N, C-alpha and C positions, 0 to 999 in steps of 0.2 A: 734074798734080802738085797736091797739096793745099797750099793757102796758109794760113798761120797768121798771126794779127795779131802785131805787134811786142810787145804786152803779154804774150803767151804766153811769148815768149822772155825777156822781162824778169823775169817771175815765176819761170821755171825757173832763170835765172841767180842771182837773189837767194836762192832756196831752196838751190841748190848752195853758195853762199858761206856761208850760215848753217850748213849742215850741216858744212862744212869748218871753220868757226870754232869750233863746239862741240867738235870733236875736238882742236883745238889750244889750248884754254883750260884752265887748271887746274880740277880738279874740286871747286871750292869748295862748290857745292850738294850734291854727292854725299857729301862728307865730313861736312857738317853734318847731312844726313839720317841718315847712319849713326850719328853720335854721339847724335842724338836718339832713334833707335830703341834703341840700347844703353841709354841712360838710362831709357827707358820700361820696358825689360825688367828692368832692375835694380829699379826701383820696384815692379814687379809680383812681385818675389821670385825672379827667375830665378837669382840667385846661389845660392840655397838649393835651389830645386826642379829646375832644369835647368842645373847649372853647366858641364857640358861644352859645351852648345850656346852658352851665353853666352860662354864662353872662346873658342870658335871665331870668334864674331863679333868679339870684341876683337882676336884675332890677325889677322883679315883687315883690320880697321881699322889695326892696327899696320903690316901690309904696305903698305897704301895710303900711310900716312904716310912709310914708308921710301922708296917710289918718289918721293914729292914731295920728300923731302930730298936725293935724288940729283941734282936739278937741274931747271931749267925747260925741258923739252923735250917735244915732242908724244908720243914713245914712253913716257916716264916718266909723263906725265899720263894717257895712255890706260890704262896698267897700273894706276895709282892709281885711276882712275875705275872700272875693272872690280872691283878689290878693295873699294872703298868700297860699290859697289852690292851686292856679295856680302855684305859685313858687314851692311848694312841688312836684306837678306832673311833672313839667319840670325838677326839680332837680333829681327826680327818673328816668326820661328818660335819663338824662345825666349820671347817675350812671350806668344804664343798658348798654348804648352804650359804655361807657368807659370800662366796664368789657368785653364786646364783643370784643372791639378793642385790649385790653390786651391779651385776649385769642387767637386772630388771630396772634398777634405779637409773643406770646410764641410758637404757633404752627408752625409758619414760621421759627422760630429759631431752631427748632428741626431737 
């Protein structure tokens, strides 16, 4: 039988506890990240250049906030976390597409 040192089991237990703790904590960082990504997309002109994508990001952030408003429970937080992460990814897509459109506009003007 293979023997493992006690420290191996201690590290495994701490890792499992941290992973479980992340799933049951409110998604504060994810919400903040999504808000910042949406703000960056807005500053890059996404509202004018890719409004549908920006709106989708804002809708997903709204969904996340709705889950948070339903109460402090792990299932609501998990759903809020998922929606906030999706909002961030969509906002980053809006940011990228807005910058690409801006670059095309400035290239055509030259």
